C-alpha positions in Angstrom: -3.2 9.9 28.9 -0.2 8.0 27.4 1.2 8.3 24.0 1.2 4.9 22.4 4.1 3.6 20.3 1.7 1.7 18.1 1.8 2.8 14.5 -0.5 1.7 11.7 -1.0 2.5 8.0 -3.4 5.1 9.3 -0.7 6.8 11.4 0.4 6.8 15.0 -2.2 5.9 17.6 -2.4 8.2 20.5 -4.3 7.5 23.7 -6.5 10.4 24.7 -9.6 12.3 23.8 -9.8 13.2 20.0 -11.0 16.7 19.3 -14.0 17.2 17.1 -13.5 18.8 13.7 -14.6 22.3 14.7 -11.9 22.4 17.5 -9.3 20.8 15.3 -10.0 23.4 12.5 -9.6 26.2 15.1 -6.2 24.9 16.0 -5.1 24.2 12.4 -2.8 27.2 12.1 -1.2 26.4 15.5 -0.7 22.7 14.5 0.9 23.7 11.2 3.2 26.3 12.8 4.4 24.0 15.5 4.6 21.0 13.2 7.1 23.0 11.0 9.0 24.0 14.1 9.2 20.4 15.1 10.4 19.4 11.7 13.1 22.1 11.6 14.4 21.1 15.0 14.5 17.5 13.9 16.4 18.4 10.8 18.9 20.5 12.9 19.7 17.6 15.1 20.0 15.2 12.1 22.1 17.5 9.9 25.2 15.3 10.2 23.5 11.9 10.5 24.8 9.3 8.1 26.1 5.8 7.8 23.0 4.2 9.2 22.7 0.5 8.6 20.6 -0.6 5.7 17.4 -2.2 7.1 13.9 -3.0 5.9 10.6 -4.4 7.0 7.1 -5.1 5.8 3.6 -4.5 7.1 0.8 -6.9 6.1 -2.9 -6.4 6.8 -5.3 -9.2 7.4 -9.1 -9.6 7.2 -11.0 -11.7 9.7 -13.7 -14.0 8.4 -16.6 -16.1 9.8 -18.1 -18.9 7.7 -21.7 -20.1 8.0 -21.4 -23.5 6.2 -25.0 -24.5 6.6 -26.3 -21.4 4.8 -23.3 -20.9 2.6 -22.5 -17.4 3.8 -19.3 -15.7 4.8 -19.0 -12.6 6.9 -16.3 -10.1 8.0 -15.6 -10.9 11.6 -15.6 -8.0 14.0 -13.1 -9.4 16.6 -10.0 -7.3 16.2 -10.0 -5.9 19.8 -10.7 -9.4 21.3 -7.9 -11.1 19.2 -5.4 -8.4 19.9 -6.0 -8.8 23.6 -5.5 -12.6 23.3 -2.4 -12.1 21.2 -0.8 -9.9 23.9 -1.1 -12.8 26.3 -0.4 -15.8 24.0 3.1 -16.7 22.8 2.0 -19.7 20.7 5.4 -21.2 21.3 7.0 -19.4 18.4 10.7 -18.4 18.5 10.2 -15.4 16.2 8.4 -12.5 17.9 6.1 -10.4 15.8 4.0 -7.3 16.3 0.2 -6.9 15.8 -1.6 -3.6 15.8 -5.0 -2.2 15.1 -6.2 -1.1 11.7 -9.2 0.9 10.6 -11.7 -1.9 10.5 -13.0 -3.8 13.5 -12.4 -6.8 11.2 -8.7 -6.0 10.3 -5.3 -6.6 12.0 -1.9 -5.3 10.8 1.3 -7.3 11.5 5.0 -6.5 11.2 8.2 -8.3 12.1 9.2 -7.5 15.7 12.5 -6.0 14.5 13.7 -5.0 11.0 15.5 -7.2 8.6 19.2 -6.4 7.9 20.8 -5.7 4.5 21.9 -9.3 4.1 20.8 -11.6 1.3 20.2 -14.4 3.8 17.6 -12.3 5.4 15.4 -12.8 2.3 15.3 -16.4 3.3 13.5 -15.5 6.5 10.7 -13.4 5.0 8.3 -16.2 4.2 9.0 -17.9 7.5 8.2 -14.7 9.4 5.0 -14.2 7.4 3.9 -17.8 8.1 4.6 -17.3 11.8 2.4 -14.2 11.9 -0.4 -15.9 10.1 -0.2 -19.0 12.4 0.0 -16.9 15.5 -3.2 -15.2 14.5 -4.9 -18.5 13.8 -3.8 -19.9 17.1 -5.9 -17.4 19.0 -9.0 -18.1 16.9 -10.7 -21.0 18.7 -13.7 -21.4 16.5 -13.1 -23.5 13.4 -15.7 -21.4 11.5 -13.4 -18.4 11.8 -10.2 -17.6 10.0 -7.8 -14.9 8.9 -6.7 -14.3 5.3 -4.6 -11.7 3.4 -7.3 -10.6 0.9 -7.3 -7.0 -0.4 -11.0 -6.5 -0.4 -14.0 -8.5 0.8 -16.3 -8.8 -2.2 -19.5 -8.1 -0.3 -18.3 -5.4 2.0 -21.2 -2.9 2.3 -23.9 -5.5 1.2 -26.7 -6.4 3.6 -25.6 -8.5 6.5 -21.9 -8.6 5.5 -20.4 -8.6 9.1 -20.6 -10.7 12.2 -21.8 -10.0 14.8 -24.5 -8.4 12.7 -24.7 -4.6 12.5 -26.8 -2.2 10.5 -25.8 1.0 8.8 -27.0 4.2 10.5 -27.5 6.9 7.8 -28.8 9.3 10.5 -25.9 8.6 12.8 -23.0 11.0 13.6 -20.0 9.1 12.2 -20.1 7.7 8.6 -23.8 8.4 8.0 -23.5 5.6 5.4 -26.3 3.7 3.6 -24.1 0.6 3.6 -21.2 0.6 6.2 -22.2 0.3 9.9 -20.2 2.4 12.3 -19.7 -0.7 14.4 -17.3 -1.9 11.7 -14.9 0.9 12.6 -12.2 0.1 15.0 -13.2 1.2 18.5 -10.0 3.3 19.0 -11.4 6.8 19.1 -8.9 8.1 16.4 -10.6 6.1 13.6 -14.2 7.3 14.1 -12.9 10.8 14.6 -11.1 10.7 11.3 -14.2 9.5 9.5 -16.3 12.3 11.1 -13.6 15.0 10.5 -13.3 14.1 6.8 -17.0 14.2 6.3 -17.5 17.4 8.2 -14.6 19.2 6.5 -15.8 18.4 3.0 -19.4 19.3 4.0 -20.9 16.0 2.9 -20.3 12.2 2.8 -17.4 10.9 0.7 -18.4 9.9 -2.9 -16.9 6.7 -4.3 -17.9 5.5 -7.8 -16.2 2.5 -9.4 -17.1 1.6 -13.0 -19.1 -1.6 -13.2 -18.0 -4.5 -15.4 -20.5 -4.7 -18.2 -21.4 -8.4 -18.7 -23.9 -9.9 -21.0 -26.9 -9.4 -18.7 -25.7 -6.4 -16.8 -28.5 -3.7 -16.9 -27.6 -0.9 -19.3 -27.6 1.7 -18.1 -26.7 0.4 -14.6 -28.2 2.8 -12.1 -29.0 1.5 -8.6 -29.8 4.9 -7.1 -31.2 7.3 -9.6 -32.4 9.5 -6.7 -28.9 10.1 -5.4 -27.0 12.8 -7.3 -23.6 11.5 -6.1 -24.2 8.0 -7.6 -22.9 7.9 -11.2 -24.6 5.9 -13.9 -22.8 2.6 -14.8 -20.8 2.8 -11.5 -21.0 1.0 -8.2 -21.7 3.7 -5.6 -20.2 3.7 -2.1 -20.4 6.4 0.6 -18.0 5.7 3.5 -14.3 5.8 4.4 -14.6 2.1 5.4 -14.9 1.0 1.7 -11.3 2.3 1.2 -9.6 1.9 4.5 -11.3 -1.5 4.9 -9.0 -2.7 2.1 -5.8 -4.5 2.9 -2.3 -4.1 1.4 1.4 -4.7 1.9 3.8 -1.9 2.7 7.6 -2.1 2.6 9.8 0.4 4.5 13.5 0.8 3.7 16.0 2.5 5.9 18.7 4.2 3.9 22.3 5.1 4.8 21.5 8.8 4.8 19.0 11.4 3.7 20.5 11.6 0.1 20.1 7.9 -0.5 16.6 8.0 1.0 15.5 10.8 -1.4 16.9 9.0 -4.4 15.2 5.8 -3.4 11.9 7.7 -2.9 12.1 9.0 -6.4 13.2 5.9 -8.2 10.7 3.5 -6.4 7.9 6.0 -7.2 8.4 5.2 -10.8 8.1 1.5 -10.1 5.1 1.8 -7.8 2.4 1.6 -10.5 4.2 -1.3 -12.2 4.2 -3.3 -8.9 0.6 -2.4 -8.3 -0.4 -3.8 -11.7 1.4 -7.1 -11.0 -0.2 -7.4 -7.5 -3.7 -6.5 -8.7 -6.2 -8.2 -6.3 -9.5 -6.4 -5.9 -12.0 -6.6 -8.8 -15.2 -6.8 -6.7 -16.9 -4.0 -4.7 -20.1 -4.1 -2.8 -21.2 -7.3 -4.5 -20.5 -6.4 -8.1 -17.7 -7.2 -10.5 -16.1 -3.9 -11.5 -14.1 -2.8 -14.4 -11.0 -2.2 -12.2 -8.5 -4.6 -10.7 -7.0 -2.4 -7.9 -8.1 -0.6 -4.8 -6.2 2.7 -5.2 -8.9 5.0 -6.5 -11.4 3.6 -4.1 -9.3 4.6 -1.1 -8.4 7.9 -2.7 -12.1 8.8 -2.9 -12.8 7.3 0.5 -10.5 9.8 2.4 -11.0 12.8 0.1 -11.7 15.7 2.4 -11.7 18.4 -0.3 -14.7 20.7 -0.6 -16.4 21.2 -4.0 -14.7 24.6 -4.2 -11.2 23.2 -3.6 -11.8 20.5 -6.2 -12.6 23.3 -8.6 -9.3 25.0 -7.9 -10.6 27.6 -5.4 -10.6 27.9 -1.6 -7.7 28.5 0.8 -6.0 25.2 0.1 -6.9 24.0 -3.5 -5.5 20.6 -4.3 -5.7 18.7 -7.6 -5.7 15.3 -5.7 -7.0 13.6 -2.6 -5.0 13.1 0.5 -4.5 9.5 -0.8 -2.8 9.9 -4.2 0.3 9.6 -6.3 3.2 11.8 -5.2 3.2 15.3 -6.8 6.9 16.0 -6.7 10.3 14.2 -6.7 12.7 14.8 -3.9 16.0 14.6 -5.8 15.2 16.0 -9.2 13.4 19.1 -10.2 13.7 18.5 -13.9 11.1 15.8 -14.0 8.6 17.2 -11.5 6.2 18.5 -14.2 2.9 18.4 -12.4 1.2 21.4 -10.7 2.2 21.3 -7.1 0.0 23.1 -4.5 2.0 24.1 -1.5 1.9 26.6 1.4 4.2 29.5 0.3 4.6 30.9 3.8 5.7 27.5 5.1 8.1 27.1 2.2 9.7 30.4 3.0 10.0 29.5 6.7 11.8 26.3 5.7 14.1 28.0 3.3 15.0 30.7 5.9 16.0 28.0 8.4 19.1 27.8 6.2 19.8 24.1 6.9 22.0 22.2 4.5 19.6 19.3 4.3 16.5 21.4 3.5 16.7 22.5 -0.1 13.9 23.8 -2.2 12.8 20.4 -3.3 12.4 19.1 0.2 10.9 22.4 1.4 8.3 22.3 -1.3 7.4 18.6 -0.4 6.9 19.5 3.2 5.0 22.7 2.3 2.8 20.6 0.0 1.9 18.2 2.9 1.2 21.2 5.2 -1.1 22.8 2.6 -3.9 20.6 4.0 -5.8 20.9 7.2 -4.9 18.5 10.1 -7.8 16.1 10.6 -6.8 14.5 13.8 -5.7 16.1 17.1 -5.9 15.0 20.7 -6.8 17.3 23.6 -3.9 16.1 25.7 -1.3 16.6 22.9 -1.7 20.2 21.9 0.9 22.1 24.0 4.1 20.2 23.4 7.9 20.7 23.5 8.8 21.3 19.9 12.4 20.2 20.7 11.3 16.8 21.9 7.9 16.0 20.3 6.8 15.6 16.7 3.1 15.0 17.1 2.0 18.1 15.1 4.4 17.2 12.3 3.1 13.6 12.2 -0.6 14.8 12.4 -0.1 16.0 8.8 2.7 13.7 7.6 0.7 10.5 8.6 -2.6 11.6 7.0 -1.1 12.3 3.6 -1.3 8.8 2.1 0.7 8.6 -1.1 2.3 5.8 -3.2 5.6 6.7 -1.5 6.2 8.2 1.9 9.4 10.0 3.0 10.0 9.4 6.7 12.5 11.4 8.8 14.1 9.6 11.8 12.0 10.0 15.0 13.6 12.2 17.7 16.0 10.5 20.1 15.9 7.2 18.2 18.3 4.9 16.4 15.9 4.7 13.5 17.3 6.3 10.4 16.0 7.9 7.2 13.3 5.8 5.7 11.0 5.5 2.6 7.8 3.5 2.5 6.6 1.7 -0.7 2.7 1.6 -0.5 1.1 0.2 -3.6 1.3 -3.6 -3.2 -2.1 -5.3 -2.9 -2.4 -8.2 -0.5 -1.9 -11.6 -2.0 -3.6 -14.9 -0.9 -0.4 -16.8 0.1 2.6 -16.0 2.2 4.7 -17.2 -0.8 3.2 -14.5 -3.0 3.5 -11.8 -0.4 7.1 -12.7 0.3 7.8 -12.6 -3.4 6.6 -9.1 -3.8 8.4 -7.9 -0.7 11.6 -9.5 -1.8 11.3 -8.1 -5.3 11.1 -4.6 -3.8 14.1 -5.2 -1.6 16.2 -6.6 -4.5 15.1 -3.6 -6.6 16.1 -1.1 -3.9 19.6 -2.7 -3.6 20.1 -3.0 -7.3 19.2 0.7 -7.8 21.8 1.8 -5.3 24.5 -0.6 -6.5 24.1 -0.1 -10.2 23.3 3.7 -10.2 20.2 2.9 -12.3 18.1 5.9 -13.5 14.4 5.3 -13.7 13.4 9.0 -13.8 10.6 9.9 -16.2 8.3 13.0 -16.0 6.1 12.7 -13.0 3.0 13.3 -15.1 3.8 10.0 -16.7 4.0 8.2 -13.4 0.6 9.6 -12.5 -0.8 8.4 -15.8 0.8 5.0 -15.1 -1.0 4.9 -11.8 -4.3 5.5 -13.6 -3.6 2.8 -16.2 -2.5 0.3 -13.5 -6.0 0.0 -12.1 -7.8 -1.0 -15.3 -9.2 -4.4 -15.7 -6.4 -6.8 -16.9 -4.0 -4.0 -17.1 -1.1 -6.4 -16.7 -1.7 -7.7 -20.2 -3.8 -5.0 -21.9 -2.2 -1.7 -20.9 1.0 0.0 -21.8 3.1 2.1 -19.4 5.6 4.9 -19.8 9.0 3.7 -18.9 12.6 4.8 -19.5 14.8 2.7 -21.9 18.1 4.2 -21.0 18.2 3.2 -17.3 22.0 3.1 -17.3 22.3 6.8 -17.7 23.7 7.6 -14.3 23.0 11.4 -14.2 19.6 12.0 -12.8 18.9 14.9 -15.1 20.1 13.3 -18.4 17.5 13.2 -21.2 15.2 10.1 -20.8 14.4 7.9 -23.7 10.8 7.2 -22.6 8.5 4.8 -24.5 5.3 3.0 -23.8 5.9 -0.7 -22.9 3.8 -3.6 -21.7 4.4 -4.9 -18.2 6.0 -7.9 -19.8 8.5 -5.6 -21.7 9.3 -3.8 -18.4 9.8 -6.9 -16.3 11.1 -9.5 -18.8 12.6 -7.2 -21.4 12.4 -7.0 -25.2 14.9 -6.4 -28.1 15.5 -2.8 -26.9 15.2 -3.0 -23.1 16.9 -5.5 -20.7 14.0 -5.9 -18.4 14.0 -5.3 -14.6 14.2 -9.0 -13.9 17.5 -9.1 -15.7 18.8 -6.1 -13.8 18.0 -8.0 -10.6 19.6 -11.2 -11.8 22.8 -9.3 -12.8 22.8 -7.9 -9.2 22.4 -11.4 -7.8 25.3 -12.6 -10.0 27.6 -10.3 -8.0 26.8 -12.0 -4.7 29.5 -14.7 -4.6 28.7 -16.2 -1.2 24.9 -16.6 -1.6 23.6 -19.7 0.1 21.8 -22.3 -2.1 18.5 -22.2 -0.2 18.4 -18.4 -0.4 19.4 -18.4 -4.1 16.7 -20.9 -5.0 14.1 -19.1 -3.1 14.9 -15.8 -4.7 14.8 -17.6 -8.1 11.2 -18.7 -7.3 10.2 -15.2 -6.2 11.5 -13.7 -9.4 9.9 -16.4 -11.5 6.5 -15.6 -9.9 6.9 -11.9 -10.9 8.1 -12.7 -14.4 5.3 -15.2 -15.0 2.7 -12.7 -13.8 4.1 -10.1 -16.2 4.0 -12.5 -19.2 0.5 -13.7 -18.4 1.6 -17.3 -17.8 0.3 -16.9 -14.2 -2.8 -14.8 -13.4 -3.0 -11.9 -11.0 -5.2 -12.4 -8.0 -7.8 -10.1 -9.5 -7.9 -12.0 -12.8 -8.2 -15.3 -10.9 -11.1 -14.0 -8.8 -12.8 -12.7 -11.9 -12.3 -16.0 -13.7 -13.7 -17.9 -10.6 -16.8 -15.8 -10.4 -17.6 -15.8 -14.1 -17.3 -19.6 -14.3 -19.5 -20.2 -11.2 -22.7 -22.0 -12.1 -24.8 -19.5 -10.0 -23.3 -16.4 -11.6 -26.0 -15.0 -14.0 -23.6 -12.9 -16.2 -25.1 -9.7 -14.7 -22.1 -8.5 -12.7 -23.7 -9.4 -9.4 -21.6 -11.5 -7.0 -24.1 -13.2 -4.7 -23.7 -14.5 -1.1 -23.3 -18.1 -2.2 -20.8 -17.2 -5.0 -18.8 -15.2 -2.5 -18.9 -18.1 0.0 -17.5 -20.5 -2.6 -14.8 -17.9 -3.6 -13.7 -17.3 0.0 -13.7 -21.0 0.7 -11.4 -21.6 -2.3 -9.2 -18.7 -1.1 -9.1 -20.4 2.4 -8.0 -23.7 0.9 -5.3 -22.0 -1.2 -3.9 -20.2 1.9 -3.8 -23.5 3.7 -1.7 -25.1 1.1 -3.9 -26.3 -1.8 -2.1 -25.8 -5.1 -3.5 -23.3 -7.5 -1.9 -23.6 -11.0 -3.4 -20.3 -12.2 -1.8 -18.3 -9.4 1.5 -20.1 -8.6 1.9 -22.7 -11.3 4.6 -25.3 -10.5 6.8 -22.9 -8.6 8.4 -24.3 -5.4 6.8 -22.8 -2.4 8.3 -24.8 0.4 11.8 -24.5 1.9 13.0 -28.0 1.4 15.6 -27.7 -1.4 18.2 -30.1 0.2 17.9 -32.8 -2.5 18.3 -30.4 -5.4 21.6 -30.0 -7.2 23.0 -26.5 -6.8 23.7 -24.7 -10.0 24.5 -21.0 -9.9 23.6 -20.5 -13.6 20.1 -21.7 -12.9 19.1 -18.5 -11.1 21.2 -15.9 -12.9 20.4 -16.8 -16.5 19.1 -13.8 -18.3 16.3 -13.7 -20.9 17.6 -14.6 -24.4 15.3 -12.1 -26.0 16.7 -9.1 -24.1 19.9 -7.1 -24.4 22.4 -7.9 -21.7 22.4 -5.6 -18.8 25.9 -4.3 -18.2 26.0 -2.8 -14.7 28.4 -0.2 -13.5 28.4 -1.1 -9.8 28.9 1.7 -7.4 29.7 -0.2 -4.3 29.9 -3.9 -5.1 
């Protein structure tokens, strides 16, 4: 067997025979022990590593679709394996190489740039071009004009009868998902994925239980109760029972390479505070299993879809009690103990082992973080990757690291690699167009650079970040919810007393009389870039304008736009049900928008193309700050 270098949002793909849960469980202590040894050895070799070049990259996930125009139906297309094989042989005559890898669903594909972007403002000018190339490269291997690929967070009728093509039926008596709704054929054929599904189900002792509150419209049954005979199905909720409902969703992830471990830990903490804010702005998934729901985001769906905790552990008992799923908000900061105010379950013995290693880059905060990750069982192991050289391999460390899916991920450098300390931002929902996706990625990149340059301080109690994550998922949260946020972001000391208030998303992004607004922080940062090329500057201006207009409500989120489309459809019966034909029309409209049709509700009059040659260059046009907000006075650290 060969270890593959492919990496997905689900973790590193290894070629070999996956072990069944009973054997993995029997090896759990061994995997933990050697995983920690691998981590300690890694940290020893990296103790003096610093001055890495600042780099970054994105991961975008796509759904594959097939349209039946005669019958006005649309399906998820199970062609991932076939298309990946074609992509490996087809260069499509593009000069910008890209990478495509497998994802959980047999109807999903993940893409990344072939190499990371550098810490250069001009690189932001290439993001949308790279995303367009990836989309076009995918399209060029789809020969059938009834098939296409789109960046949609969640297919509205996933789990409904006949939602996939070629057709496949659920197998409740099977040995993988045992789902009433999700066929096992919709799982990627790589053995790791089915094994993860089976291991999570067997570890918890039953199927996963996903309940999403239904949107109560005029004619929605009250109470809404599809399955009164199923104890796990909650009243007034849409019930789902398979990992595929969560991992079948798509998102965007952004990875940042920091100069050193200290900068990576600070970035991890600061961006964690921003993660629910960005998730709210990117909200794109209001429909599940054919019903309008009272949520706009996917987060809790995925959290429940991979929750392997037993009933005893959920109640605070068992060997490894946890107050959250494997897919959750972070439970501790890495650079400040003062604001880590939530109960952290961690393996005390592993914590002591890490502290006894007496390494300068393993302090109690990092030791607790790793011990928290290792306080879960490994759920994926391969028969040919058990006895390893702990000085050269990190498989056992990664088996736990890569199956703890949180809003932020701290990623040590791989062994014998020029890759440095990284953090991964994981809450952006997939948007319809490359322009929107590029805007969110660029916003995060600008934010990371402004944080480092201005010594901004976003720290708030972690319990408030977790509450913000809950509020971010509510229907129309971007306009109707308030979020905890720090007013005194220019207090440079990470442990200084925060002035925390509840603000709207508009306040946080665009500012108010007491707070400058994140957009003005970023514009102040741009103002210090004297050699910024016009095309790049104008494009950044468009990206920031999209985020600002989403925050103010001038432009809709994708979730709000989808909800509006469905509720205005002549076949919608005001009963929360999203039928085949309504879904067909919605996906056709999405397809037209991705192909260039203007959508005033989503993008307004913002410039999407790259032809700015006939526009007069005025620096003030993209650094002007909001008149209603106090001026942000940066104290640059390294400008």
